[in-house]
NUTI-798058 format. One line per 3 residues: number of its first residue (from 1); their letters; for each residue x, y, z of N, C-alpha, C, O, CB. Coordinates in steps of 0.05 Angstrom, whole numbers. Glycine has a CB too. Layout:
NUM> A> X,Y,Z,X,Y,Z,X,Y,Z,X,Y,Z,X,Y,Z ~ ...
# end
This chain:
1> MAD> 2243,1599,2001,2212,1580,2026,2217,1600,2048,2237,1607,2060,2219,1535,2044 ~ 2180,1612,2050,2178,1623,2088,2195,1614,2109,2203,1592,2117,2152,1615,2102 ~ 2198,1644,2120,2214,1635,2144,2193,1637,2161,2183,1658,2167,2241,1653,2154
4> TSR> 2180,1607,2173,2157,1606,2193,2163,1609,2224,2146,1610,2242,2143,1581,2189 ~ 2190,1609,2226,2193,1625,2253,2193,1657,2262,2192,1666,2285,2215,1618,2260 ~ 2194,1676,2228,2189,1700,2234,2163,1707,2223,2160,1731,2218,2209,1717,2227
7> DSE> 2143,1691,2217,2127,1694,2200,2100,1691,2241,2079,1703,2246,2130,1665,2164 ~ 2114,1671,2258,2097,1663,2280,2104,1682,2295,2085,1683,2311,2099,1636,2292 ~ 2125,1704,2302,2135,1720,2318,2125,1737,2322,2117,1748,2302,2153,1726,2315
10> LVQ> 2117,1750,2351,2090,1768,2368,2111,1793,2370,2134,1796,2376,2076,1752,2408 ~ 2086,1815,2358,2104,1832,2360,2076,1865,2374,2054,1862,2386,2125,1834,2323 ~ 2087,1883,2368,2065,1906,2390,2074,1919,2367,2058,1923,2349,2071,1921,2428
13> TAQ> 2088,1923,2365,2089,1953,2342,2096,1932,2309,2099,1908,2307,2129,1986,2353 ~ 2096,1952,2287,2099,1957,2256,2110,1978,2251,2120,1990,2270,2075,1960,2241 ~ 2112,1984,2235,2136,2008,2226,2135,2019,2190,2148,2000,2180,2172,1991,2233
16> VKF> 2129,2035,2170,2122,2040,2160,2134,2062,2152,2134,2077,2172,2105,2036,2165 ~ 2149,2078,2130,2163,2102,2118,2151,2116,2091,2155,2106,2069,2191,2093,2112 ~ 2137,2139,2097,2120,2151,2067,2135,2170,2068,2144,2175,2090,2085,2161,2065
19> DLS> 2146,2190,2044,2167,2199,2020,2148,2227,2019,2138,2236,1998,2171,2175,1986 ~ 2144,2237,2047,2126,2268,2037,2131,2282,2018,2113,2299,2015,2126,2290,2054 ~ 2154,2285,1996,2166,2284,1974,2138,2278,1947,2129,2296,1933,2190,2258,1980
22> VFS> 2131,2256,1945,2105,2243,1934,2090,2229,1956,2086,2206,1948,2111,2222,1911 ~ 2081,2231,1977,2055,2236,1980,2054,2251,1993,2076,2258,2002,2040,2221,1986 ~ 2021,2271,2008,2022,2285,2024,2012,2286,2059,1998,2268,2069,2014,2299,2011
25> LDC> 2019,2302,2069,2019,2296,2101,1993,2285,2107,1988,2273,2127,2025,2323,2122 ~ 1968,2292,2081,1933,2294,2083,1935,2266,2088,1934,2253,2108,1911,2304,2053 ~ 1941,2260,2056,1940,2234,2045,1953,2211,2074,1938,2198,2088,1960,2234,2012
28> VKR> 1972,2212,2077,1978,2190,2100,1970,2200,2126,1980,2189,2146,2009,2182,2103 ~ 1958,2215,2129,1933,2207,2157,1911,2205,2144,1902,2182,2145,1926,2231,2183 ~ 1901,2216,2135,1865,2204,2114,1882,2168,2120,1894,2164,2141,1860,2222,2055
31> AAY> 1881,2149,2104,1904,2125,2099,1911,2114,2135,1894,2100,2146,1939,2141,2079 ~ 1928,2121,2144,1924,2114,2164,1892,2123,2189,1897,2116,2212,1949,2122,2169 ~ 1872,2132,2186,1846,2133,2190,1838,2121,2183,1827,2112,2203,1835,2145,2187
34> RVT> 1831,2111,2167,1814,2083,2147,1830,2056,2157,1820,2034,2162,1819,2086,2104 ~ 1849,2061,2159,1872,2029,2174,1862,2017,2196,1860,1993,2202,1905,2037,2187 ~ 1852,2050,2216,1861,2034,2244,1827,2022,2251,1807,2035,2256,1879,2060,2275
37> GNA> 1833,1981,2246,1817,1975,2264,1819,1948,2289,1799,1939,2302,1798,1973,2248 ~ 1849,1940,2292,1851,1927,2313,1882,1941,2332,1895,1933,2351,1852,1893,2303 ~ 1885,1978,2307,1911,1973,2318,1909,2018,2320,1894,2031,2305,1941,1948,2290
40> AVE> 1923,2029,2335,1926,2056,2333,1955,2060,2314,1973,2044,2313,1927,2069,2366 ~ 1952,2089,2300,1980,2094,2289,1984,2120,2294,1966,2137,2295,1985,2088,2258 ~ 2009,2123,2296,2028,2145,2310,2036,2147,2282,2040,2130,2265,2053,2137,2335
43> ITI> 2038,2187,2279,2055,2194,2252,2077,2210,2265,2072,2222,2286,2038,2213,2226 ~ 2098,2210,2255,2113,2227,2274,2129,2244,2232,2120,2236,2210,2142,2201,2308 ~ 2149,2262,2233,2158,2274,2215,2183,2268,2222,2189,2270,2246,2150,2299,2211
46> EGG> 2208,2256,2198,2237,2251,2202,2241,2250,2187,2234,2233,2171,2249,2235,2213 ~ 2265,2277,2180,2278,2278,2146,2257,2264,2122,2253,2242,2112,2311,2256,2144 ~ 2247,2293,2121,2224,2299,2102,2217,2262,2093,2225,2249,2074,2238,2324,2071
49> FAV> 2199,2254,2114,2188,2226,2124,2168,2222,2137,2176,2214,2159,2203,2214,2138 ~ 2141,2222,2139,2130,2216,2142,2129,2177,2161,2128,2156,2148,2123,2227,2121 ~ 2129,2179,2192,2138,2147,2197,2113,2144,2208,2103,2158,2225,2166,2137,2218
52> CTI> 2106,2128,2198,2072,2103,2218,2090,2088,2231,2107,2071,2223,2043,2073,2193 ~ 2084,2099,2258,2089,2074,2272,2049,2055,2278,2027,2067,2282,2109,2089,2309 ~ 2052,2031,2276,2024,2020,2281,2029,2015,2313,2053,2013,2321,2015,1990,2261
55> NFS> 2017,2014,2323,2003,2005,2352,1999,1987,2355,1988,1995,2376,1983,2012,2361 ~ 1993,1951,2356,1974,1935,2356,1965,1936,2388,1977,1936,2409,1982,1906,2344 ~ 1925,1938,2380,1926,1938,2411,1931,1902,2415,1954,1905,2424,1892,1954,2427
58> KAA> 1928,1881,2416,1946,1861,2426,1973,1860,2409,1976,1873,2388,1933,1834,2426 ~ 1990,1845,2420,2002,1831,2399,1999,1811,2373,1988,1789,2373,2011,1822,2410 ~ 2009,1823,2352,2000,1813,2329,2028,1782,2320,2047,1772,2332,1997,1844,2303
61> AQA> 2017,1778,2297,2037,1752,2294,2064,1770,2266,2076,1790,2273,2011,1714,2276 ~ 2065,1768,2262,2093,1784,2236,2080,1793,2223,2074,1816,2218,2115,1767,2217 ~ 2070,1761,2209,2053,1756,2192,2033,1774,2177,2034,1785,2155,2042,1741,2201
64> SAD> 2008,1774,2204,1996,1799,2212,2000,1834,2199,1991,1846,2180,2005,1797,2238 ~ 2024,1843,2227,2036,1864,2219,2041,1870,2187,2031,1890,2176,2058,1863,2234 ~ 2054,1857,2176,2068,1858,2148,2042,1858,2126,2046,1864,2102,2090,1828,2143
67> AAI> 2005,1848,2139,1995,1848,2130,1984,1880,2130,1973,1890,2111,1987,1828,2133 ~ 1989,1897,2159,1974,1920,2160,1996,1939,2148,1983,1957,2137,1961,1927,2190 ~ 2019,1942,2147,2035,1953,2138,2029,1957,2106,2033,1979,2095,2056,1940,2147
70> ERL> 2021,1935,2092,2014,1937,2061,1988,1945,2063,1982,1957,2043,2018,1910,2042 ~ 1968,1943,2080,1948,1958,2077,1949,1978,2077,1938,1990,2059,1933,1955,2087 ~ 1966,2000,2100,1968,2027,2108,1980,2022,2074,1960,2024,2059,1990,2040,2141
73> RLE> 1999,2019,2063,2008,2029,2041,2001,2027,2020,2018,2034,2004,2024,2026,2039 ~ 1978,2017,2012,1956,2009,1985,1943,2034,1991,1943,2049,1971,1932,1977,1985 ~ 1924,2050,2024,1910,2059,2035,1922,2081,2026,1912,2085,2004,1904,2053,2058
76> VLD> 1944,2103,2032,1963,2115,2021,1962,2125,1996,1955,2149,1992,1981,2102,2022 ~ 1969,2104,1973,1970,2105,1954,1941,2112,1940,1943,2129,1922,1982,2085,1950 ~ 1915,2102,1945,1896,2106,1951,1886,2130,1950,1869,2136,1932,1894,2099,1966
79> QDL> 1896,2152,1974,1886,2172,1982,1903,2183,1965,1888,2191,1948,1884,2179,2009 ~ 1927,2188,1958,1938,2202,1934,1925,2200,1923,1910,2219,1922,1957,2198,1922 ~ 1920,2173,1902,1907,2184,1878,1878,2200,1874,1872,2210,1852,1905,2163,1865
82> RSS> 1861,2201,1900,1824,2213,1904,1835,2235,1907,1822,2252,1895,1797,2203,1931 ~ 1860,2250,1922,1866,2265,1924,1875,2281,1888,1871,2305,1885,1882,2259,1946 ~ 1884,2265,1869,1898,2277,1849,1865,2281,1824,1860,2298,1808,1930,2253,1839
85> IAA> 1854,2261,1832,1833,2264,1816,1811,2285,1822,1794,2290,1805,1822,2241,1816 ~ 1812,2300,1851,1790,2306,1866,1805,2343,1853,1789,2361,1851,1789,2291,1908 ~ 1830,2345,1848,1847,2374,1832,1837,2358,1804,1849,2367,1784,1894,2382,1838
88> ETA> 1831,2351,1802,1828,2355,1765,1806,2356,1752,1800,2361,1729,1840,2336,1749 ~ 1788,2346,1777,1764,2340,1764,1744,2365,1783,1719,2362,1786,1754,2303,1768 ~ 1757,2387,1793,1741,2421,1812,1735,2426,1804,1713,2434,1814,1745,2445,1823
91> TVR> 1737,2430,1771,1730,2462,1754,1696,2440,1750,1675,2451,1758,1758,2477,1711 ~ 1695,2423,1744,1674,2399,1732,1657,2398,1746,1633,2398,1745,1681,2371,1729 ~ 1672,2396,1762,1656,2381,1806,1635,2409,1804,1612,2403,1799,1694,2384,1855
94> NAI> 1641,2434,1808,1644,2467,1817,1615,2467,1803,1595,2469,1816,1674,2492,1804 ~ 1617,2465,1770,1598,2478,1752,1581,2467,1746,1561,2473,1732,1605,2486,1731 ~ 1589,2437,1763,1558,2432,1765,1536,2436,1785,1511,2435,1784,1555,2409,1761
97> LAL> 1556,2440,1807,1542,2449,1838,1535,2464,1819,1520,2457,1801,1556,2460,1870 ~ 1547,2492,1822,1546,2517,1814,1505,2515,1789,1485,2528,1794,1586,2523,1793 ~ 1509,2496,1769,1488,2499,1756,1462,2481,1764,1441,2479,1750,1496,2495,1731
100> AFS> 1468,2467,1793,1445,2453,1806,1434,2466,1826,1412,2464,1836,1450,2429,1817 ~ 1451,2481,1833,1443,2509,1856,1428,2533,1844,1409,2544,1856,1474,2525,1870 ~ 1435,2540,1820,1410,2561,1802,1394,2548,1797,1373,2556,1808,1413,2575,1775
103> RSG> 1391,2525,1784,1360,2527,1784,1343,2517,1814,1319,2515,1810,1349,2506,1758 ~ 1349,2511,1843,1344,2507,1863,1321,2508,1862,1307,2488,1865,1354,2518,1878 ~ 1309,2544,1855,1300,2553,1879,1297,2577,1903,1282,2595,1912,1307,2541,1885
106> LQS> 1323,2566,1906,1327,2571,1937,1345,2597,1939,1357,2602,1961,1342,2545,1953 ~ 1348,2617,1911,1351,2643,1913,1339,2657,1905,1328,2650,1884,1366,2651,1907 ~ 1330,2692,1920,1299,2697,1902,1318,2717,1877,1342,2723,1875,1263,2721,1926
109> DD> 1288,2724,1859,1288,2736,1822,1308,2760,1830,1312,2770,1808,1249,2750,1805 ~ 1322,2775,1850,1312,2806,1855,1328,2817,1830,1328,2841,1824,1323,2822,1890
# end
């Protein structure tokens, strides 16, 4: 059974840690930027972890804070996967761009 007294408790901040041996700091930063709607995210590094402190502009219910943490976790995973896919497809993407620009007429035929 859910603890309704905890869910209705108001909080100003929430905190979540990401292991930097699993996720890059860049992914954590991108995710933090994407989830900042009604809160600011402060990122510090402690012992190989990126510690994200979510500072709500107005006091939030614990359930809302938990939801914000979950959104941040999902967004970090999403950003990590985007980064992996970008790295894996970089050569194909560059070849397509090179072909597109080679036929653009932007270069002279010297």
